[in-house]
Structures are given as structure tokens and as C-alpha cells.
C-alpha positions as CSV (number, residue, x, y, z in Angstrom):
1,M,27.9,-28.2,66.8
2,A,30.9,-27.8,64.6
3,V,30.4,-28.3,60.9
4,S,33.2,-29.0,58.5
5,I,32.7,-28.5,54.8
6,E,34.9,-30.1,52.2
7,D,35.8,-28.4,49.0
8,W,36.5,-31.7,47.3
9,A,35.3,-35.1,48.0
10,A,35.4,-38.4,46.1
11,G,33.8,-41.8,46.7
12,I,33.2,-45.2,45.1
13,V,29.9,-47.0,45.6
14,E,29.8,-50.6,44.5
15,F,26.3,-52.1,43.9
16,R,25.0,-55.6,44.0
17,G,25.1,-56.9,40.5
18,G,28.5,-55.4,39.8
19,G,27.7,-51.8,39.0
20,T,30.1,-49.1,40.3
21,L,29.5,-45.4,40.9
22,T,32.6,-43.2,41.1
23,L,32.0,-39.6,42.0
24,E,34.0,-36.5,42.6
25,V,32.4,-33.3,43.8
26,S,33.8,-29.8,44.5
27,Y,32.4,-26.3,44.7
28,L,35.5,-24.2,44.5
29,L,38.2,-26.6,43.3
30,N,41.1,-24.7,41.7
31,Q,40.5,-25.3,38.0
32,G,40.5,-23.2,34.9
33,A,36.8,-23.5,34.0
34,D,33.6,-24.9,35.3
35,D,33.4,-28.6,34.8
36,F,30.0,-30.2,35.3
37,S,30.0,-33.5,33.7
38,L,28.8,-37.1,34.0
39,Q,30.4,-40.2,32.4
40,F,28.5,-43.4,32.1
41,C,30.7,-46.5,31.4
42,G,29.4,-50.0,30.7
43,D,30.7,-53.2,29.3
44,R,29.6,-52.3,25.8
45,G,30.4,-48.5,25.7
46,G,30.4,-45.2,27.5
47,L,28.7,-41.8,27.3
48,R,30.1,-38.5,28.4
49,W,27.6,-35.7,29.2
50,P,27.1,-32.8,28.4
51,E,29.1,-33.4,25.2
52,L,27.0,-36.5,24.4
53,D,30.1,-38.4,23.1
54,L,29.3,-42.1,22.8
55,T,32.2,-44.5,22.7
56,V,31.9,-48.1,21.8
57,V,34.4,-50.7,20.9
58,R,34.0,-52.2,17.4
59,H,36.4,-54.9,16.2
60,G,38.7,-54.2,19.0
61,E,39.0,-50.4,18.3
62,P,37.3,-47.6,20.3
63,E,34.9,-45.6,18.1
64,T,33.5,-42.3,19.3
65,R,30.7,-40.3,17.8
66,R,28.8,-37.2,19.0
67,L,25.1,-37.7,19.5
68,S,22.6,-34.9,19.0
69,A,19.8,-34.0,21.3
70,A,16.6,-32.1,20.9
71,I,16.9,-28.7,22.5
72,G,14.1,-28.0,25.0
73,P,13.7,-25.9,28.1
74,R,16.7,-25.8,30.5
75,A,16.6,-28.8,32.8
76,S,16.9,-26.5,35.9
77,V,13.9,-24.4,34.8
78,A,11.8,-27.5,34.1
79,E,12.9,-29.0,37.5
80,M,11.8,-25.8,39.4
81,R,8.4,-25.7,37.5
82,H,7.8,-29.4,38.4
83,F,8.8,-28.8,42.0
84,A,6.3,-25.9,42.2
85,A,3.6,-28.1,40.6
86,C,4.3,-30.8,43.2
87,I,3.9,-28.3,46.0
88,R,0.5,-27.2,44.5
89,G,-0.5,-30.8,44.3
90,E,-0.6,-30.8,40.5
91,A,2.2,-33.3,40.0
92,R,3.9,-36.1,41.8
93,P,7.7,-36.2,42.6
94,L,9.7,-37.9,39.8
95,V,11.9,-39.6,42.4
96,P,9.9,-41.5,45.0
97,P,10.8,-40.7,48.7
98,R,12.1,-44.3,49.1
99,E,14.7,-43.7,46.4
100,T,15.6,-40.4,47.9
101,A,16.1,-42.1,51.3
102,T,18.5,-44.6,49.6
103,V,20.6,-41.7,48.1
104,V,20.8,-40.1,51.6
105,K,21.8,-43.5,53.0
106,I,24.6,-43.8,50.4
107,I,25.9,-40.2,51.1
108,A,25.8,-40.9,54.9
109,G,27.7,-44.2,54.2
110,L,30.4,-42.3,52.3
111,Y,30.9,-40.0,55.3
112,Q,31.0,-43.0,57.7
113,A,33.6,-44.8,55.5
114,Q,35.7,-41.7,55.6
115,R,35.6,-41.4,59.4
116,R,36.3,-45.1,59.8
117,K,38.9,-45.2,57.0
118,D,37.2,-48.4,55.9
119,V,34.6,-49.8,53.5
120,I,31.0,-49.5,54.7
121,E,28.4,-52.1,53.7
122,L,24.8,-50.7,53.4
């Protein structure tokens, strides 16, 4: 079985209710520095992470302020500890298997859309 791995991929997922997820992923994209970020945009504002820049429109003008967050253990370390606790039966997964299956279905749909060069409805 031949496997092809992309270095860069992009997709748009439109949800019932009007929400849209736009994503771009790359492991080795030619860029000057690591860029791991998320941007949430809504009809009343947007938030960019990890900077925690919150932008809202007030009186027709965009206004941005930087939020502060409590510093705690690194998320990756907390995630690994929780995973180990789940394996030991001491905790339950934070994401139910049904939701995980939905994410896998969306990813498979993105691949299918690319192969067909068309929109896929899930």
C-alpha cells in the first residue's frame, strides 16, 4: 500500500447552523519560526491564541486587548497525565468516543473532497 504524506494541507468545514472551521496544517512548511496558533472568529469578536488577543468591534471600530491567563502546568504534560490516568481506570476521557469518531469522519471527508475535487456532505 502506497502512502502519500502532505507537508501542507488546508480545509474548510461548514457546520449546520452557520459555523465554519478553516484549518491549515503543516509539519515542515518553509517558514522562519514555529507557528502554532488558533484563531476563533465570531459575529461579535475574535480571539487569537496563544497571544490571547481579543478583538471586538465597538462603535464601528475594532478594539484589541491582550487577555491574561493563569499559568499552570503545560497543557501537554497535563494531557499525558490524564491519558495515563484513563489507562489506569482512574479517569474518563475528556472527549467522548462519539465526538472522536466525528472528528475522524471530518478528516476523512477532507481527504475525500480532495480526491473528488468537490464538496463532500457528511
